[in-house]
C-alpha positions as CSV (number, residue, x, y, z in Angstrom):
1,X,48.8,36.2,99.9
2,X,48.8,37.3,103.5
3,X,45.3,37.9,104.9
4,X,44.7,41.5,105.9
5,X,44.0,42.8,109.4
6,X,40.8,44.4,110.6
7,X,41.3,47.5,112.8
8,X,38.3,48.5,114.9
9,X,38.6,52.2,115.8
10,X,36.2,53.8,118.3
11,X,35.9,57.3,119.8
12,X,33.4,59.7,121.2
13,X,31.7,62.0,118.7
14,X,34.0,65.0,118.1
15,X,37.3,63.3,119.1
16,X,38.6,63.5,115.6
17,X,38.5,59.8,114.7
18,X,37.3,60.3,111.1
19,X,39.8,63.0,110.3
20,X,42.6,60.9,111.7
21,X,41.5,57.8,109.7
22,X,41.4,60.0,106.5
23,X,45.0,61.2,107.1
24,X,46.2,57.6,107.8
25,X,44.7,56.4,104.5
26,X,46.9,59.0,102.7
27,X,50.0,57.8,104.5
28,X,49.7,54.1,104.7
29,X,49.2,52.0,101.5
30,X,46.9,49.0,101.1
31,X,44.5,50.1,103.9
32,X,40.8,51.1,103.4
33,X,37.8,52.0,105.4
34,X,34.7,49.7,105.6
35,X,31.6,51.5,104.5
36,X,28.8,50.9,107.0
37,X,25.0,50.8,106.4
38,X,22.9,53.4,108.2
39,X,19.3,54.5,108.4
40,X,20.2,58.1,109.2
41,X,19.9,60.8,106.5
42,X,23.1,61.9,104.7
43,X,24.8,65.0,106.0
44,X,25.9,67.8,103.7
45,X,28.7,66.6,101.4
46,X,28.2,62.9,102.2
47,X,28.0,60.4,99.3
48,X,26.1,57.2,99.3
49,X,28.4,54.2,99.0
50,X,31.4,56.4,100.0
51,X,30.7,57.7,103.5
52,X,27.8,55.2,104.3
53,X,25.4,53.0,102.5
54,X,22.2,55.0,103.3
55,X,19.1,52.7,103.5
56,X,15.6,52.9,105.0
57,X,14.5,51.0,108.1
58,X,12.7,48.3,106.2
59,X,15.9,47.5,104.1
60,X,18.0,47.6,107.2
61,X,15.8,45.2,109.2
62,X,15.7,42.8,106.2
63,X,19.5,42.8,106.2
64,X,19.5,42.0,109.9
65,X,17.1,39.1,109.4
66,X,19.3,37.8,106.6
67,X,22.4,37.8,108.8
68,X,24.2,40.3,106.5
69,X,25.8,42.2,109.4
70,X,28.7,41.4,111.6
71,X,27.1,43.7,114.1
72,X,24.4,46.4,114.2
73,X,23.5,49.0,116.8
74,X,21.3,52.0,117.5
75,X,23.1,55.3,117.9
76,X,21.3,58.6,118.5
77,X,18.1,57.0,117.2
78,X,19.6,55.7,114.0
79,X,20.7,52.2,113.0
80,X,24.2,51.3,111.9
81,X,25.5,48.0,110.6
82,X,28.7,46.4,109.3
83,X,28.6,44.2,106.2
84,X,30.0,40.8,107.0
85,X,30.6,39.8,103.3
86,X,32.4,43.1,102.4
87,X,34.9,42.9,105.2
88,X,35.7,39.2,104.7
89,X,36.3,39.7,101.0
90,X,38.7,42.6,101.5
91,X,40.7,40.8,104.2
92,X,41.1,37.7,102.0
93,X,42.5,39.9,99.3
94,X,45.2,41.1,101.6
95,X,43.8,44.5,102.4
96,X,43.9,46.0,105.8
97,X,40.5,47.3,106.7
98,X,39.6,50.0,109.2
99,X,36.2,49.9,110.8
100,X,35.0,53.1,112.5
101,X,32.4,52.0,115.1
102,X,31.1,52.7,118.6
103,X,32.2,50.7,121.6
104,X,29.1,48.4,121.5
105,X,29.8,47.4,117.9
106,X,33.5,47.0,118.7
107,X,32.7,44.6,121.5
108,X,30.6,42.5,119.1
109,X,33.3,42.5,116.4
110,X,35.9,41.4,118.9
111,X,33.8,38.4,119.9
112,X,33.4,37.4,116.3
113,X,36.9,38.1,115.1
114,X,39.4,37.6,118.0
115,X,42.3,38.5,115.7
116,X,41.1,42.0,115.0
117,X,43.0,45.0,116.5
118,X,41.1,47.5,118.5
119,X,42.1,51.2,119.0
120,X,40.4,53.9,121.0
121,X,40.8,57.6,120.1
122,X,40.3,60.0,123.0
123,X,40.3,63.8,123.1
124,X,42.8,65.7,125.3
125,X,40.1,67.2,127.4
126,X,36.3,67.5,127.8
127,X,36.5,71.2,127.0
128,X,38.3,70.4,123.7
129,X,35.7,67.8,122.8
130,X,32.9,70.4,123.3
131,X,34.8,73.0,121.2
132,X,35.2,70.5,118.4
133,X,31.5,69.7,118.4
134,X,30.6,73.3,118.3
135,X,33.0,74.1,115.5
136,X,31.3,71.5,113.3
137,X,28.3,73.9,113.2
138,X,26.1,70.9,112.5
139,X,24.1,70.7,115.8
140,X,22.3,73.1,118.1
141,X,23.1,73.5,121.8
142,X,20.6,70.8,122.9
143,X,22.1,68.2,120.6
144,X,25.6,69.1,121.6
145,X,24.7,68.7,125.3
146,X,23.2,65.3,124.4
147,X,26.3,64.3,122.5
148,X,28.5,65.4,125.5
149,X,26.6,63.1,127.8
150,X,26.9,60.3,125.4
151,X,30.6,61.0,125.0
152,X,31.3,60.5,128.7
153,X,29.4,57.1,128.5
154,X,31.3,56.1,125.4
155,X,34.8,57.1,126.8
156,X,34.2,55.0,129.9
157,X,34.8,51.9,127.8
158,X,38.3,52.9,126.5
159,X,39.9,50.1,128.6
160,X,38.3,47.4,126.5
161,X,40.6,48.3,123.6
162,X,44.2,47.2,122.9
163,X,45.5,50.6,121.9
164,X,44.8,54.2,123.1
165,X,45.6,57.2,120.9
166,X,45.1,60.7,122.4
167,X,44.2,63.2,119.7
168,X,45.8,66.4,121.1
169,X,48.3,67.2,118.4
170,X,46.8,66.0,115.2
171,X,50.0,65.1,113.4
172,X,51.4,63.2,116.4
173,X,48.1,61.3,116.7
174,X,48.2,60.4,113.0
175,X,51.8,59.2,113.4
176,X,50.8,57.0,116.3
177,X,47.8,55.5,114.6
178,X,49.9,54.8,111.4
179,X,52.6,53.2,113.6
180,X,50.1,50.7,115.0
181,X,49.2,49.5,111.5
182,X,52.8,49.4,110.2
183,X,54.0,47.6,113.3
184,X,51.4,44.9,112.9
185,X,52.6,44.3,109.3
186,X,56.1,43.8,110.7
187,X,55.1,40.9,112.9
188,X,57.1,37.7,112.1
189,X,54.1,35.7,111.0
190,X,53.2,38.3,108.4
191,X,56.8,38.9,107.2
192,X,57.5,35.2,106.9
193,X,54.6,34.8,104.5
194,X,55.3,37.9,102.5
195,X,59.0,37.3,102.1
196,X,59.0,33.5,102.0
197,X,61.2,33.4,98.9
198,X,63.8,35.8,100.2
199,X,64.0,34.0,103.6
200,X,64.5,30.7,101.8
201,X,67.3,32.2,99.7
202,X,69.0,33.8,102.7
203,X,69.1,30.5,104.5
């Protein structure tokens, strides 16, 4: 069985990363999203174990001490962490795994897993980014202003990633993100392993 590929995807809040990833999951088979741990409270409609593993600070700190996380970081006053065991198990089973994470976490993951693929999703403009944050109707003006400042800082790290997807037209951005995953699967090293029997017969 061919080992799966880990895709590290980052974006500023409001760039549409989560919506794009959800659409890609419907289009591309055998790819799944890693469920991170967080100390923040669930938002309306979020389900424990599906969107995040929601834990308290004591539990999170215990997991850090035990070395359970590939990486962990503080974002907007809340802690987020990526389970080392879960990702490794899924990759060994041949599943491609998408990890939605901020640039700090992405940097840590790249240092630990040099063969991961990193993708940055950017909005088409600052004005569009603010409009998307406002349309969520989840935050007041002060929080949105804070998120916009954080977004500029976040976006300044786009050049650390291998791929850049601009989320202007949603369908086009989804096509581009899907194409990255499909193209990776077409690499010779993966195809040789997957179709070893066929290649031996052809030759």
